[in-house]
C-alpha positions in Angstrom: 0.0 0.0 0.0 1.4 3.4 -0.8 2.5 5.4 2.2 0.0 7.8 3.7 -3.3 6.2 2.6 -3.8 3.5 5.2 -7.3 4.6 6.0 -8.4 4.9 2.3 -9.0 1.4 1.1 -11.1 0.4 -1.8 -12.0 4.0 -2.8 -13.2 4.2 -6.4 -10.5 5.5 -8.7 -7.6 4.6 -6.4 -4.9 1.9 -6.9 -6.6 -0.8 -4.8 -9.9 -0.4 -6.6 -8.5 -1.2 -10.0 -9.0 -4.5 -11.7 -5.8 -6.2 -12.8 -5.4 -6.5 -16.6 -5.7 -10.3 -16.6 -9.2 -10.0 -15.1 -10.6 -7.0 -17.0 -14.3 -7.5 -17.6 -15.5 -8.3 -21.1 -18.3 -6.1 -22.5 -21.0 -8.7 -21.6 -19.7 -9.2 -18.0 -21.7 -8.1 -15.0 -19.8 -5.5 -12.9 -21.1 -4.6 -9.4 -19.4 -1.9 -7.5 -19.4 -2.7 -3.8 -18.9 -0.2 -1.0 -19.1 -2.5 2.0 -17.5 -5.7 3.1 -20.3 -7.8 1.5 -20.9 -7.6 -2.2 -24.6 -8.0 -1.4 -24.9 -5.0 0.9 -26.3 -2.0 -0.9 -25.8 -3.4 -4.4 -27.9 -5.0 -7.1 -25.9 -8.2 -7.0 -28.8 -10.4 -5.7 -31.3 -9.2 -8.3 -28.7 -9.5 -11.1 -27.9 -13.1 -10.1 -31.5 -14.1 -9.7 -32.4 -12.5 -13.1 -29.8 -14.7 -14.7 -30.9 -17.8 -12.8 -27.5 -18.2 -11.1 -27.5 -20.3 -7.9 -23.8 -21.4 -7.5 -21.2 -18.8 -6.7 -17.5 -19.2 -6.7 -15.5 -17.0 -4.3 -11.9 -15.8 -4.5 -10.2 -12.6 -3.5 -8.9 -10.4 -0.7 -9.5 -10.7 2.2 -10.6 -14.2 3.0 -11.7 -13.4 6.5 -13.3 -10.0 5.8 -14.8 -9.2 2.3 -14.8 -12.8 0.9 -16.4 -14.3 4.0 -18.9 -11.5 4.4 -20.1 -11.8 0.9 -20.1 -15.6 1.1 -22.2 -15.6 4.3 -24.7 -13.2 2.7 -24.9 -15.5 -0.3 -25.6 -18.5 1.9 -28.3 -16.5 3.8 -29.9 -15.7 0.5 -30.1 -19.3 -0.6 -27.1 -19.4 -3.0 -24.6 -22.2 -2.9 -21.3 -20.6 -2.1 -18.0 -22.3 -3.1 -14.7 -20.8 -1.8 -11.7 -21.4 -4.0 -9.4 -22.1 -1.0 -6.1 -21.2 -2.7 -7.7 -18.3 -4.5 -8.0 -16.0 -1.5 -5.7 -14.5 1.1 -6.4 -13.2 4.6 -6.2 -9.8 6.2 -3.8 -10.7 9.0 -2.1 -14.0 9.8 -2.7 -17.3 7.9 -4.8 -18.5 10.8 -7.5 -16.1 9.7 -7.7 -17.8 6.3 -7.8 -21.2 8.0 -10.6 -20.0 10.3 -12.7 -18.9 7.3 -12.1 -22.2 5.5 -13.3 -24.0 8.7 -16.4 -21.8 8.8 -17.2 -22.3 5.2 -16.6 -26.1 5.2 -18.7 -26.6 8.4 -21.4 -24.0 8.2 -21.8 -22.0 5.0 -20.8 -23.9 1.8 -17.9 -25.7 0.2 -14.3 -25.2 -0.5 -12.3 -26.4 -3.5 -8.7 -25.9 -4.7 -8.2 -24.1 -8.0 -6.6 -27.1 -9.7 -9.6 -29.3 -8.7 -12.1 -26.8 -10.0 -10.2 -26.5 -13.3 -10.0 -30.2 -13.7 -13.8 -30.6 -13.1 -14.7 -27.8 -15.3 -12.5 -29.0 -18.2 -13.9 -32.5 -17.9 -17.5 -31.2 -18.1 -16.7 -29.2 -21.3 -15.6 -32.2 -23.3 
C-alpha cells in the first residue's frame, strides 16, 4: 500500500480499486461496485444473479476473513450455494485467519475447492 493512505482502502479510482489487466471484464460481463465488506450490501448483486438464474457462486479474493467471508455468508443466507476457492484467497492478517474462514465455510456455509480441482472438473464437463 502506498504510504499515507492506510485509511483509504477500496476507494473508487484509487490503486486498490483497479481490476488487474488479466481479469478485466468483457463487455457482456456483469460488474457490481461494492462499497461495504459484503458484495450484497447496498448493491444490485442479488437481483442481477436471480435475473440470470445463477445459484452457485465461486469466491476468490482479498481478504478471505473479511470481504470474501462477508459476501459468502450473505450469499448463503440468501439461498445461494457458495463455493470458496481455497487457494484463490488470502487473509487480512495471519494465515490462521484464512484457515478459520475455511473451517467456517466447510462446516457451516458452503464448500471449498482448490483451483486445480475446480479447473479439472470444469475441463472434464466441457468435453
